[in-house]
Steps between C-alpha positions, in 0.01 A plus 500: 500500500743602767595866493852551364682822582757476218464402133730442208378506140683431176416740220262355240682722248843342549677353197847369425629855455357666814376347821333669798336409827328689776490470878210630707541548874199568718727526805729763345217658293673508164491351150836454326581420135829328410690420181672161498871540427614141534410172666572133457166325527656152493569514871359700788682829547422868536410700192709798406246775440474875472230718657317690226218671687358499851159622612495564876251585772219272387353371827275200559579306180292181470514391134676580173486442124717592203331617181550273197485809277726757665844391625498786753134475604406324825205498740511476879204419724494633855337383821266800502350401164678761290694386194793687348608489136872579487740577217839362595713761325636845565271783401492877502192478719550494874289186515426249227202305627122483507288424805180300449289558812220292650168613640534299822831425662587126500787278396610467137570128455603478135580712193535373144577660164341395172655506155197706397613786724289440807587470866281284727501566874364244749385629838380373834128471557304803612126540503328689220808535283671313219815302569637459146587824321618517138699808394607613154865582558540692176212739573630559852839615373334731248233637727626522852866581530708378790434491871717487805590151603516569872131587536173331416339806347442548130668840466636522146695706253433473132755322283489309178765247405656542164355177377251251632606145572143380532253381236188699447215435737175349371219750513299274730770536766577868474405690811404861539758719332729671747619830365643676801728424789234533765259243358443190711637184341252221445569143384379403156316196636410360841414140582446267799286712735575423867711194410865493600747458211804303612691463170478613135666408170423595139527242222768591248312369196175663616611831652143607582439188712628459854471226761452598863462341840162624623354497848727220625264259322537531123742531214323710240596626158360838387494649152527871573327580169182337630274768646300251710791427735415130503792258522596315183638206702429391854687243710368450855811453715683647796829494308473867409854625565819520298340479154759440227440417133696255287685620192254309280209678678256208529624400844522720806585416859387624839549410864342539842640659811552158662724349232267336246554555126311421181531544125191605305412462132302797369386307191268272696344739749201557274446128431376390838848442646577714803762278659870579463700325231750396769496540878797500735497412871622732770866597490692383805845582627656160568827646626612656823642841442497865602331410825205348318323177574536188295212412269313825556249647255648780292336820390570579136690824445499498121370291209627584149504334157821515295487749211705307244429142600136397491354266761766593758428695815666575831356499852682690775401410854552671833804282566686675217510191280395521137334193347510492120229292331525385140178372349410267217177460305327209338180501299245298694337209320131568433253285688462169322156374407626145472608241748320386810223747571635769267390855580222374723755336728698821526185702558415300809818617666530851357303821513288484180544872441871442444472213255447718195799716588714192554426381148706793375874472456579656833866516598612321813768671707770321695817601681819393322755644739524689828823676594574662833727801527725613646672165499682587823277679743650813662590465863392851595143623485592832341651313203178320410312587183206738532417568133588367154432546131585324177786630288403547136715661233389339174794259492469140383623352828248226593586507870291688754674800651395674819588826673431516873503750784607402852369652820828684550473658153740265325423426134582160350455338160511128429405246236280195536566245223188391317668200337434179691790351691584139412648263757661156491684260731832346397610138542733605785218679683596843380237749397485738202273798437479675163322804368519675166860612547675315782543156652580455867634169635464417869722215619375243748532643851648320797265258671435350838338169580190490713288214621130504425286260697300243309163656417204382697211497257237432764283805542321530831279762649777596740728583209259748352620854555177635357281294728268612774722451802565818698860394553590497131675835491700430815608165362624662182712747690646246740591260224682762300693631798615174655607280210643594161300374205799316350769422768855457377676169534827466686680431177387823333755497217531128440305275273165438661301188501133445445280801572781750443464769237702798387395843624658801335476781752650741250306362205297712261194308618464405865383147589195630682387653173457165327507222764141457622391268774215291351315531829480876451330446166249263658426740782373764262329263256130579490402132513689458827346821631147380418564165662636669810197723524262206460674309778460802723126524427484758222136452403183704552559643844592849384626615840728198523624553146584858585711390798681240292600736221577782745775286652636417156738740336396725212132405519353817648266548205351154557452588867306815406287300260412234756430766762244660270345163406469418869299817553295437185417147618396632841268754333323229300394312812126517565437651156686811612570600140153413368256784456217595266525175309872563430782276617806724547723239662873528420457811287788747510502878492463495121187286522348736756586817310422367151242220547495251214346196661437174313158340513628246753521779759144623443176350625224461240339840451775690684595838355853627444433865428694771683222575750439135592871430535555799731202391709645150534835644612328731747325204660830316538669808648214567740499140621867536586457826690645725232197724460601863441859426589688625196551872446643567156676836460329571167175407333435141398216311340615172650546530877400139569758370253770707672396381846512133406820549301673656801383208714662263246824697539496459877410862571169416664519733800186578700644822639817704541555303820532176304753664268696630798514148647640369172764774494600426858546132414741596223689729736533225762661286230739788418329540161495880523515560124193282443311673781590839353397387154162370614436825688577701186288270283206572730550876477663556840836664427544608862482135612743415221753748641451360849568142385819604319625690804488179704765334283876530482700804392428463128125481560511796737661701220227377268233617744666843514500524120136394475396736778683790334343433165152460652537830683609678182218341299236607748643853510512514120136389470390751761688798361501414129880463484661291226631163611872465573634306202839452665336316788295294258812403306675405824209279608484334159875437511471350849220271378734338245765429763272338758508121527172463689192521271296691759773763535515535121122535487498769768755717322347432160174644629633799692719597203200565279181444698381260231396145583583391145868537593446240773296266282736480201680195642845655544444520876477121527188500717310172525202458269256515793614845605517642150141390442394641836649839414331497159162415652533776757629788291449458124197635318268246339642534148859497627426195711349312206808568288734409783328170578497402132868583455597337829311182412670480161838544668457228765371257237790580268752451783325195648502642854313266740417793725298637209222253590377784722421688180377222276334281761470131411348574161587441136759780519662320792557200272687729259711624790567150630597383151778762491600398853520134397702592192750679722520254789351165395297505822187316380428409861415854609317575176282188531418566866406863443294433187300228672325762716300601194539220243269336404243667724502837323681433173720244326837533330704226336819649646377422849436139394857486372643635827293259705606204286867591530477554873309178558762315296782645709299431814450139397866430424611681814269301728581176319872557552453518877237223509228722637203301638171513313327650802731802504428564133127486567546738792689751287249472218213554741617855558467595134192717454411421141363165395706464184821565690404250768400241244823525305708436809294204619497331159877467515494283815 
């Protein structure tokens, strides 16, 4: 989540008689409570409010929460790790707050109150200390008194409120009794040792259960009454920020730092289902504005469910635009045991472990409506929204109401109708829109006649803007600049003849929104794409395939896949991947790290125990000159697996000189960020700084920041000084604003010194480099977990580049099935699978892909009257007999 310096929160205690909200300013170091005097929430306008109480001089505010039990009780987390509990009311005491200190100074990322009277505090990672502290708020008020808010010490004066707002604490959570002002405060429970906590929320219906983003890799639910500290629920994901819980409690949402979102269902986490109930793609800004770029990825500022309207939540991005999502649910139909194939047919295409869970009446989520606000974007940057909250006052109004805070401090309230808008066209081409209360009629606008040329339905290779010609992009630009798409006729206002249509320039809907050139549809049709590739020789020459897809647009993942397959094919030559009776051809990193070889890869009598497998890998590494090359920073039981895995990732360097040559090649191509990243990934931060300093002004500033942090870190380690949390926060903030993945990775690492922050996926590094970092720096157990989670993710997303992980194995077929479902590209799936099918295993899905591709191949060649000899020539390149036979039988 991007760091926000100002917050606004609506009081959870507001009702129709009294309404309050609070503003929190990290820049001006204060927390202010307001009473609402009057506002009209039917249209955007400023709220008339009255300042009730203001708490000043609270530096370094990072996070905030309002207690559901006390209308004047709030908690503030600070960048040094300290949390403050504040009472927002006048008191006879000089100060009315409690300081909750931390053992080691680090950032406080999230605070959350529970209806059971607890406060959870989520902290940055530090070694040998817990990162999730649970405090009993009631006992702290009774036992400790109040501390000064401008310091981080725990100096106290005894005070006891007249009455407690908190429920009694279970005996299992009560800490050591604190009976005097000088006693050191201790949390009632501590969880998540050495694992960063990025976000926390308590469930309302289960006030002793909280969900937290843990270690940038998991969403976990903890029952704080459980003395074991084990998580009650566990979702492996990198969407660990911005946790918010639906009013009906079963669903909760989270997001990642790079704009992905998901909704999770807590009811199915214990039934073998660890996937989200609904996933959302990255949020993009499709508008120019405030100096931003069009169609740029947005960082999510805030993600919040509505309090009084279930299944509705808002997402505020860095562009200051709030997207409001309204969800619907439908009970999924249980798996049928009848029909063609029944459950067995489903089981062939689905993970068997999920079948039993799918038989239950699981709800399916879908989006019913998305609204964007504000409806008119502000022209000035300082007027854009920086924080929002939902207005709730117990009224029966079904519409969603929002209060927002602008960067300049302006406060606005507005209403988003939840009732669907109905539309209809009239006989005279007028247009009417109706909602629950009003009807708006739009008369037909003035029109102009334009002439549209007769469509040419002949599609040629020269017409293809997604083809493999280097001149494609230049042609697109020249065409658009020299000739208008629809030139006007001389008689613009008269009655046109054939080929003339009306264009309403001031219409509600522009012509370009609904008038599609059929040739554009054909250009992106997957059948046309597959035919084009085949004509250009897209077969079993992996290097050639890589060049073909590299020139095509939006096919970088395919290029990475073919690049790896080209290297894998080269390694198999001369039995290069055969050792100790084991055939390791086309295995990925997963197959090397967790060997699970079928009998087809083993010679009779060959052993597959850990010792024999390591010996086989050692022989392969030694034959390729990798003996003793890898130096792992820690201890590992599997050095040969790491060496071969790094070679698969392209990090097969004989010496530092080879690495330096690779870095110099990047620098000659002006790829300074990549050179700096590779230097850092190989443990040379000084070379990283040097590469950054060779770039433009922005990169020179980056090198200065990295050099400064490195100098402070080394000094801190030498002299035992605590790390500078302000610098860490600055580096983390810079990481979220960088466009280049290598720049993001550099700052993600220097901000915390933890490679997990680089590996969580938010940096956007290619799969090769993430795996290389994991193989170099993670401990054996961490690496096993990471590879398993990473494999599950690439299979779930159907990423072709994930073949590096799966290899051409049974898991690769699962990955390719998802890829085919998304793209329809049976051509690529059939070609890739044929490297291992049927030699090592068989799968009916591969037969299906091959049949479909051969059928398309046949009709395509027949349509251009391809000679029989050319078909035989193409078929001769196919490595597997069954593939070759199927092609030849058709001609």
